[in-house]
N, C-alpha and C positions, 0 to 999 in steps of 0.2 A: 729844289731850293733855288729860287731866282737870285741872280747876282746883279750887281750894277751893270747897266748896258755896256758891253765891250770887255768886261772882266771875264776871267776864266770861268767857264760853266762847270757845274757838277757833272762828273762822269765816273762810272764804275765798270769793272770788268774782272776777268779771271786771268791769273798768271798760270795757275795749275788747276786741273780738275781731277777729282777722285775717279779712278778707273783702274783697269787691269795693269797699267804701267805706272800708276801714280797713287801713293797711299794717302794723299791729302788734297784738300781744296785750299787754295790760296787766292784771295781776292785782292784787288787794288782799287784805289779811289784817287781821284784828282779833282781839285776845286780851288777857288780862291779862298784864302784864309778869312775873307770877309763874307763868305757865303754862309747863310744860316746864322744861328746864335753864335756870337763871337765876342772876344775881349779885344778892344783896340789897345795896342801898345803905343807909347809916345812916339816911337819911330814912324808911325803911320802919318803923322802930321808935323814932325819935327826932325830934321835931318840928323840932329845930334841926340835925339831921344832914345830911350831904352827900348830894346827889342823884347819880344814876348818872354823869353827865358829869364830876363832880369826882373820881371815883375814879382814883387813879394806876394805870397799867396794870401796873407791875412785879409786884404780887402775883399776877397772873393768868398770868404767863409764867415758866417755869423749872422746876427740879427739884421733883419731888413724890414722895410715897410713898402707895401704895394699901394700905390695911390692911383685912383681913376682920374686921369688928367685929359680925358677926351674933350674936344672942343672944336669949334668951327674955324678958328684961326689957323694960319700956317705954322705958327710956333706956340709953344706953351709958355705963357708969361708968368712971372713970379706970383702975381696976385691969384692965379688959378690954382696954386698948390700951397700957398702960405699957411692957410688954416690947418692943413693936414700935417704940418711939420712940427707941431708941438710935441716935445719929448721924443723926437724922431731918432731911430738908431742910425748908425753911420753908413747904412746902405739904403738907397731909395730906388725903387723900381716904378717907373711911370707908364701906365697904360695910356698911350696917346691916340690909338685908333681902335675902331671896331675890328672884328676879325679880318685878318688878311689871308689871301691865298698865297701860300709859300712858294708856289710855282710861277707866280706872276709878279713882275717888278711893280711895286706900288707907286706909280707916278704921283707926285704931289703929296707925299706923305708928310705928316706933322712932325716937327722937330722941336728943339729947345732954343729959346732965346738965351743969349749969353748971360743976361741978367738973372735968368732962372738958375743957371749954374752958379753964379755968384751968391745967390740966396742960399742954395744948398750948401755951398762951402762955408758960409757964415754960420750955418747950423751944425757944422762939424761932419758933414757927409763926406765920406772917403770914396764912395762908389755910386755912380748913377747908372741905372739900366733902363732901357726903353724897348718898346715892342715894334719899332720901326728900324729901317736899315742904317740910320745915321742920326747923331745928335744935331747935325746941321741939315738944312734943306738940301735936297739933291742937286740944286743948281748953284750952291754956294761955292765961291772961289776963294773966300777968305777963311772959312772954317772957324768962325768966331766962337762957337760953342765948344769945339774941340780945344781951341787955344785957351778958353776960360778954364776948361778941365785941367789942362797942362799947368796953368798958372796956380791952380789950387791943389795940384798933385792928386787929382781925383781920377779914379779908374772908370773906364767906360765899358758897359755891356750893351750890345746892339742886337736887334732882331730876336728879342725874347718872345716867347709865346705866353701872353697874359690874358688871352680872350676868356678863359674859363676860371681865372683866379679872382677870388673875392678880395676887395681891398682889405688891408689889415696887416698885422705883424706876423712875420715868419722867420725861419732860419733859411738863409741862402747858402747853397753850395754850388759854385760855378767855376771850377778850376781851369785856368788856361794851360795848354800843353807847353812844354819847355822847348820852344822853337828859338834857337840861339840867334838867328839872323833875320827873323821875320817880324813884320809890323803888326801882326794880330795873331790870334789863335782861336780855333773853334773851342767851344765849351759845351758841356751838357749841364744846363742849369736846372737845379732841383730846389723846390721850396718845401719846407716842412713846418707844420704848426708847432 
C-alpha cells in the first residue's frame, strides 16, 4: 500500500512465532492511518475537528451509489456527475481513475472540485468516497474539497478500490476503527447489491 511521499510506510512483522517455546503466532503491523482505504476524520484538516473515534457510524453503513466519474481533467467538476445524482442515496462513491497500482503512489491523481462537494451536499449526500488518495489534488495547500466536506458535515472515504465495480446502487459497509486521538482510520469497505 503506497502512502503519501514521506508518510509512514506499511510494515509488518512478528512479535512471537509458533514453536517449541511459544504456543502462538502474534504479528504486528505499522502504517499511516491514511494508507490504503481509510476514513478521514475532521481532525485531519481541522485542528478542532473530531477524531476517528467520535465519528458516528451511520454514514458508513447503508445505501450508496457508485458513479463512474473518470475524465481527463485534474478534478471532477459538478457537471460531470450531476445527471447521475437523481434520487441518489446519501452515500456516493466516485470512480475517478482507471485501475491504480496500490504499491505505487499515483502522482497527478484526479480529485474533487469543492463545487462538486457542494453539489453533493445539496442533494443530501452525507458521505463521499473516491478511489484516489485524496479528495483534494496532491499539491493542494488549502484542501478546499476537504473543507467543503467539513462545512457540509460530510464524511470522506479515500483510496477505495472501484476498478471492478459496476456503476449502480449498493449497500456500503465501511466502518472506521475507534481511534480516540487519530485523524483517520483504516476501513474494510464492502459493497453488497
